[in-house]
N, CA, C and O atoms as a GROMACS GRO file, in nm:
protein
  320
    1MET      N    1   0.084  -0.118   0.000
    1MET     CA    2   0.000   0.000   0.000
    1MET      C    3   0.089   0.125   0.000
    1MET      O    4   0.196   0.127   0.061
    2HIS      N    5   0.043   0.225  -0.069
    2HIS     CA    6   0.112   0.352  -0.072
    2HIS      C    7   0.045   0.449   0.024
    2HIS      O    8  -0.072   0.433   0.058
    3LEU      N    9   0.120   0.547   0.068
    3LEU     CA   10   0.064   0.648   0.157
    3LEU      C   11  -0.053   0.720   0.092
    3LEU      O   12  -0.145   0.764   0.161
    4ALA      N   13  -0.050   0.732  -0.040
    4ALA     CA   14  -0.160   0.798  -0.113
    4ALA      C   15  -0.289   0.718  -0.105
    4ALA      O   16  -0.397   0.772  -0.131
    5ASP      N   17  -0.281   0.590  -0.070
    5ASP     CA   18  -0.400   0.506  -0.057
    5ASP      C   19  -0.470   0.524   0.077
    5ASP      O   20  -0.579   0.471   0.097
    6LEU      N   21  -0.408   0.596   0.169
    6LEU     CA   22  -0.467   0.617   0.300
    6LEU      C   23  -0.568   0.731   0.295
    6LEU      O   24  -0.538   0.840   0.247
    7LEU      N   25  -0.688   0.704   0.346
    7LEU     CA   26  -0.796   0.802   0.346
    7LEU      C   27  -0.838   0.834   0.488
    7LEU      O   28  -0.808   0.760   0.581
    8PHE      N   29  -0.908   0.945   0.503
    8PHE     CA   30  -0.973   0.980   0.628
    8PHE      C   31  -1.122   0.971   0.601
    8PHE      O   32  -1.177   1.049   0.523
    9VAL      N   33  -1.188   0.876   0.664
    9VAL     CA   34  -1.329   0.845   0.639
    9VAL      C   35  -1.417   0.905   0.747
    9VAL      O   36  -1.381   0.904   0.865
   10THR      N   37  -1.532   0.957   0.707
   10THR     CA   38  -1.633   1.005   0.800
   10THR      C   39  -1.766   0.943   0.761
   10THR      O   40  -1.808   0.949   0.645
   11VAL      N   41  -1.833   0.883   0.859
   11VAL     CA   42  -1.968   0.831   0.840
   11VAL      C   43  -2.057   0.903   0.940
   11VAL      O   44  -2.030   0.901   1.060
   12SER      N   45  -2.162   0.966   0.891
   12SER     CA   46  -2.254   1.042   0.976
   12SER      C   47  -2.380   0.959   1.001
   12SER      O   48  -2.444   0.911   0.908
   13VAL      N   49  -2.413   0.945   1.129
   13VAL     CA   50  -2.531   0.868   1.167
   13VAL      C   51  -2.609   0.946   1.273
   13VAL      O   52  -2.550   1.024   1.348
   14PRO      N   53  -2.740   0.925   1.280
   14PRO     CA   54  -2.818   0.988   1.386
   14PRO      C   55  -2.770   0.938   1.523
   14PRO      O   56  -2.732   0.822   1.536
   15PRO      N   57  -2.772   1.024   1.624
   15PRO     CA   58  -2.723   0.985   1.757
   15PRO      C   59  -2.787   0.857   1.811
   15PRO      O   60  -2.719   0.779   1.878
   16ARG      N   61  -2.912   0.835   1.785
   16ARG     CA   62  -2.979   0.715   1.837
   16ARG      C   63  -2.933   0.587   1.768
   16ARG      O   64  -2.961   0.477   1.816
   17GLU      N   65  -2.863   0.601   1.657
   17GLU     CA   66  -2.817   0.485   1.581
   17GLU      C   67  -2.670   0.454   1.603
   17GLU      O   68  -2.618   0.360   1.543
   18ILE      N   69  -2.601   0.530   1.688
   18ILE     CA   70  -2.456   0.515   1.699
   18ILE      C   71  -2.416   0.377   1.752
   18ILE      O   72  -2.320   0.319   1.701
   19GLU      N   73  -2.485   0.325   1.849
   19GLU     CA   74  -2.449   0.194   1.903
   19GLU      C   75  -2.465   0.085   1.796
   19GLU      O   76  -2.379  -0.002   1.782
   20ARG      N   77  -2.574   0.090   1.723
   20ARG     CA   78  -2.597  -0.007   1.615
   20ARG      C   79  -2.490   0.008   1.506
   20ARG      O   80  -2.443  -0.092   1.452
   21PHE      N   81  -2.452   0.132   1.475
   21PHE     CA   82  -2.348   0.153   1.375
   21PHE      C   83  -2.214   0.098   1.421
   21PHE      O   84  -2.143   0.033   1.344
   22LEU      N   85  -2.177   0.122   1.547
   22LEU     CA   86  -2.049   0.072   1.596
   22LEU      C   87  -2.047  -0.081   1.598
   22LEU      O   88  -1.943  -0.141   1.572
   23ASP      N   89  -2.161  -0.144   1.628
   23ASP     CA   90  -2.169  -0.289   1.618
   23ASP      C   91  -2.145  -0.334   1.474
   23ASP      O   92  -2.074  -0.432   1.451
   24ALA      N   93  -2.203  -0.264   1.378
   24ALA     CA   94  -2.184  -0.297   1.236
   24ALA      C   95  -2.038  -0.277   1.196
   24ALA      O   96  -1.983  -0.357   1.121
   25LEU      N   97  -1.977  -0.171   1.244
   25LEU     CA   98  -1.836  -0.143   1.214
   25LEU      C   99  -1.748  -0.257   1.262
   25LEU      O  100  -1.646  -0.289   1.200
   26GLY      N  101  -1.786  -0.318   1.373
   26GLY     CA  102  -1.710  -0.430   1.428
   26GLY      C  103  -1.717  -0.556   1.344
   26GLY      O  104  -1.641  -0.650   1.369
   27THR      N  105  -1.805  -0.560   1.245
   27THR     CA  106  -1.814  -0.679   1.159
   27THR      C  107  -1.713  -0.675   1.044
   27THR      O  108  -1.699  -0.773   0.971
   28LEU      N  109  -1.644  -0.563   1.027
   28LEU     CA  110  -1.547  -0.552   0.918
   28LEU      C  111  -1.428  -0.644   0.944
   28LEU      O  112  -1.398  -0.673   1.060
   29PRO      N  113  -1.360  -0.691   0.840
   29PRO     CA  114  -1.251  -0.786   0.857
   29PRO      C  115  -1.118  -0.724   0.900
   29PRO      O  116  -1.015  -0.792   0.898
   30TYR      N  117  -1.117  -0.598   0.937
   30TYR     CA  118  -0.994  -0.532   0.980
   30TYR      C  119  -1.028  -0.437   1.094
   30TYR      O  120  -1.143  -0.395   1.109
   31PRO      N  121  -0.928  -0.403   1.176
   31PRO     CA  122  -0.954  -0.314   1.289
   31PRO      C  123  -0.976  -0.170   1.243
   31PRO      O  124  -0.912  -0.123   1.149
   32VAL      N  125  -1.068  -0.102   1.309
   32VAL     CA  126  -1.097   0.038   1.278
   32VAL      C  127  -1.076   0.119   1.405
   32VAL      O  128  -1.142   0.095   1.506
   33ASN      N  129  -0.986   0.213   1.399
   33ASN     CA  130  -0.954   0.299   1.513
   33ASN      C  131  -1.032   0.430   1.494
   33ASN      O  132  -0.982   0.524   1.433
   34PHE      N  133  -1.153   0.436   1.547
   34PHE     CA  134  -1.243   0.548   1.522
   34PHE      C  135  -1.241   0.650   1.636
   34PHE      O  136  -1.197   0.622   1.747
   35ARG      N  137  -1.291   0.767   1.603
   35ARG     CA  138  -1.322   0.868   1.704
   35ARG      C  139  -1.460   0.923   1.671
   35ARG      O  140  -1.504   0.920   1.556
   36LEU      N  141  -1.527   0.972   1.772
   36LEU     CA  142  -1.661   1.026   1.755
   36LEU      C  143  -1.656   1.178   1.764
   36LEU      O  144  -1.586   1.235   1.848
   37ARG      N  145  -1.732   1.241   1.676
   37ARG     CA  146  -1.748   1.387   1.680
   37ARG      C  147  -1.898   1.413   1.675
   37ARG      O  148  -1.970   1.358   1.591
   38TYR      N  149  -1.943   1.496   1.766
   38TYR     CA  150  -2.087   1.519   1.780
   38TYR      C  151  -2.128   1.657   1.730
   38TYR      O  152  -2.059   1.756   1.753
   39GLU      N  153  -2.241   1.661   1.663
   39GLU     CA  154  -2.311   1.784   1.632
   39GLU      C  155  -2.452   1.768   1.685
   39GLU      O  156  -2.487   1.660   1.734
   40GLU      N  157  -2.532   1.869   1.677
   40GLU     CA  158  -2.664   1.866   1.740
   40GLU      C  159  -2.748   1.746   1.695
   40GLU      O  160  -2.808   1.679   1.779
   41TRP      N  161  -2.755   1.719   1.565
   41TRP     CA  162  -2.843   1.614   1.514
   41TRP      C  163  -2.770   1.499   1.447
   41TRP      O  164  -2.834   1.412   1.389
   42GLN      N  165  -2.638   1.498   1.454
   42GLN     CA  166  -2.560   1.393   1.389
   42GLN      C  167  -2.442   1.354   1.476
   42GLN      O  168  -2.388   1.435   1.551
   43THR      N  169  -2.405   1.230   1.465
   43THR     CA  170  -2.280   1.182   1.522
   43THR      C  171  -2.192   1.142   1.405
   43THR      O  172  -2.236   1.070   1.316
   44HIS      N  173  -2.069   1.189   1.405
   44HIS     CA  174  -1.975   1.159   1.297
   44HIS      C  175  -1.870   1.061   1.350
   44HIS      O  176  -1.802   1.090   1.448
   45VAL      N  177  -1.860   0.948   1.284
   45VAL     CA  178  -1.760   0.847   1.318
   45VAL      C  179  -1.648   0.866   1.217
   45VAL      O  180  -1.669   0.853   1.096
   46GLU      N  181  -1.529   0.896   1.266
   46GLU     CA  182  -1.415   0.928   1.179
   46GLU      C  183  -1.302   0.830   1.205
   46GLU      O  184  -1.274   0.793   1.319
   47PHE      N  185  -1.237   0.788   1.096
   47PHE     CA  186  -1.127   0.691   1.111
   47PHE      C  187  -1.044   0.686   0.983
   47PHE      O  188  -1.093   0.717   0.875
   48PRO      N  189  -0.917   0.646   0.997
   48PRO     CA  190  -0.834   0.624   0.878
   48PRO      C  191  -0.871   0.490   0.815
   48PRO      O  192  -0.907   0.396   0.886
   49ALA      N  193  -0.861   0.482   0.684
   49ALA     CA  194  -0.890   0.359   0.611
   49ALA      C  195  -0.814   0.361   0.480
   49ALA      O  196  -0.782   0.467   0.427
   50TYR      N  197  -0.786   0.244   0.429
   50TYR     CA  198  -0.724   0.235   0.298
   50TYR      C  199  -0.830   0.241   0.189
   50TYR      O  200  -0.943   0.197   0.209
   51ARG      N  201  -0.794   0.295   0.075
   51ARG     CA  202  -0.886   0.308  -0.038
   51ARG      C  203  -0.949   0.173  -0.074
   51ARG      O  204  -1.066   0.167  -0.113
   52SER      N  205  -0.874   0.066  -0.061
   52SER     CA  206  -0.925  -0.068  -0.094
   52SER      C  207  -1.036  -0.114   0.000
   52SER      O  208  -1.105  -0.211  -0.030
   53TRP      N  209  -1.054  -0.048   0.113
   53TRP     CA  210  -1.158  -0.084   0.209
   53TRP      C  211  -1.294  -0.023   0.172
   53TRP      O  212  -1.396  -0.066   0.227
   54LEU      N  213  -1.300   0.074   0.082
   54LEU     CA  214  -1.424   0.145   0.054
   54LEU      C  215  -1.539   0.053   0.013
   54LEU      O  216  -1.653   0.073   0.056
   55GLY      N  217  -1.511  -0.045  -0.070
   55GLY     CA  218  -1.616  -0.138  -0.111
   55GLY      C  219  -1.676  -0.212   0.008
   55GLY      O  220  -1.798  -0.224   0.020
   56ASP      N  221  -1.589  -0.261   0.098
   56ASP     CA  222  -1.637  -0.329   0.219
   56ASP      C  223  -1.717  -0.235   0.307
   56ASP      O  224  -1.818  -0.274   0.365
   57LEU      N  225  -1.672  -0.111   0.318
   57LEU     CA  226  -1.744  -0.014   0.401
   57LEU      C  227  -1.884   0.014   0.345
   57LEU      O  228  -1.982   0.018   0.419
   58GLN      N  229  -1.892   0.032   0.214
   58GLN     CA  230  -2.023   0.058   0.152
   58GLN      C  231  -2.115  -0.062   0.166
   58GLN      O  232  -2.234  -0.045   0.193
   59LYS      N  233  -2.064  -0.182   0.147
   59LYS     CA  234  -2.146  -0.303   0.163
   59LYS      C  235  -2.194  -0.318   0.307
   59LYS      O  236  -2.309  -0.355   0.331
   60MET      N  237  -2.106  -0.288   0.402
   60MET     CA  238  -2.143  -0.296   0.544
   60MET      C  239  -2.257  -0.200   0.574
   60MET      O  240  -2.351  -0.235   0.646
   61LEU      N  241  -2.250  -0.078   0.521
   61LEU     CA  242  -2.356   0.020   0.544
   61LEU      C  243  -2.490  -0.032   0.494
   61LEU      O  244  -2.590  -0.027   0.565
   62VAL      N  245  -2.492  -0.081   0.372
   62VAL     CA  246  -2.615  -0.132   0.312
   62VAL      C  247  -2.667  -0.253   0.390
   62VAL      O  248  -2.785  -0.261   0.422
   63ARG      N  249  -2.579  -0.345   0.420
   63ARG     CA  250  -2.617  -0.469   0.489
   63ARG      C  251  -2.682  -0.441   0.625
   63ARG      O  252  -2.771  -0.514   0.669
   64HIS      N  253  -2.638  -0.334   0.691
   64HIS     CA  254  -2.689  -0.302   0.825
   64HIS      C  255  -2.791  -0.190   0.824
   64HIS      O  256  -2.827  -0.137   0.929
   65GLY      N  257  -2.838  -0.152   0.706
   65GLY     CA  258  -2.948  -0.057   0.696
   65GLY      C  259  -2.910   0.090   0.709
   65GLY      O  260  -2.994   0.173   0.744
   66PHE      N  261  -2.786   0.122   0.681
   66PHE     CA  262  -2.742   0.262   0.684
   66PHE      C  263  -2.734   0.316   0.542
   66PHE      O  264  -2.716   0.240   0.446
   67GLU      N  265  -2.747   0.445   0.529
   67GLU     CA  266  -2.745   0.511   0.399
   67GLU      C  267  -2.602   0.518   0.346
   67GLU      O  268  -2.515   0.575   0.411
   68PRO      N  269  -2.575   0.459   0.227
   68PRO     CA  270  -2.440   0.464   0.172
   68PRO      C  271  -2.390   0.608   0.151
   68PRO      O  272  -2.270   0.632   0.156
   69ALA      N  273  -2.481   0.702   0.128
   69ALA     CA  274  -2.441   0.841   0.109
   69ALA      C  275  -2.386   0.905   0.237
   69ALA      O  276  -2.332   1.015   0.232
   70SER      N  277  -2.400   0.837   0.350
   70SER     CA  278  -2.347   0.891   0.476
   70SER      C  279  -2.195   0.876   0.484
   70SER      O  280  -2.132   0.931   0.575
   71LEU      N  281  -2.137   0.802   0.391
   71LEU     CA  282  -1.992   0.779   0.387
   71LEU      C  283  -1.925   0.889   0.304
   71LEU      O  284  -1.960   0.911   0.188
   72ARG      N  285  -1.830   0.955   0.365
   72ARG     CA  286  -1.749   1.055   0.294
   72ARG      C  287  -1.602   1.025   0.324
   72ARG      O  288  -1.570   0.966   0.427
   73TYR      N  289  -1.514   1.064   0.234
   73TYR     CA  290  -1.372   1.042   0.257
   73TYR      C  291  -1.290   1.146   0.182
   73TYR      O  292  -1.336   1.210   0.088
   74ARG      N  293  -1.167   1.159   0.229
   74ARG     CA  294  -1.070   1.250   0.168
   74ARG      C  295  -0.932   1.190   0.191
   74ARG      O  296  -0.916   1.104   0.278
   75PRO      N  297  -0.832   1.234   0.115
   75PRO     CA  298  -0.697   1.183   0.139
   75PRO      C  299  -0.653   1.216   0.282
   75PRO      O  300  -0.678   1.326   0.332
   76ALA      N  301  -0.588   1.121   0.346
   76ALA     CA  302  -0.541   1.143   0.482
   76ALA      C  303  -0.412   1.222   0.485
   76ALA      O  304  -0.379   1.287   0.585
   77VAL      N  305  -0.338   1.216   0.375
   77VAL     CA  306  -0.209   1.284   0.367
   77VAL      C  307  -0.213   1.380   0.249
   77VAL      O  308  -0.244   1.341   0.136
   78ALA      N  309  -0.182   1.504   0.274
   78ALA     CA  310  -0.180   1.604   0.167
   78ALA      C  311  -0.058   1.581   0.078
   78ALA      O  312   0.050   1.547   0.126
   79ALA      N  313  -0.077   1.600  -0.051
   79ALA     CA  314   0.035   1.587  -0.145
   79ALA      C  315   0.136   1.696  -0.120
   79ALA      O  316   0.101   1.811  -0.090
   80ALA      N  317   0.262   1.660  -0.131
   80ALA     CA  318   0.370   1.757  -0.104
   80ALA      C  319   0.396   1.843  -0.225
   80ALA      O  320   0.484   1.930  -0.221
   0.00000   0.00000   0.00000
């Protein structure tokens, strides 16, 4: 993997759904080191991930009843 393949992922879920989402996140085949960021009506789960994980993340969202559009990402490392 190259450093350019590392992303910073954010998934936004309603506060009442955070426990269910974290359980779903635990079903992924790799460890996810997340942090939570709260806004009034949303909880944002943020974590680093490799670009190759995006397909698994999107499938996990659908499988567990979350909106795939809630997934956003950006490069974790800025180009020099």
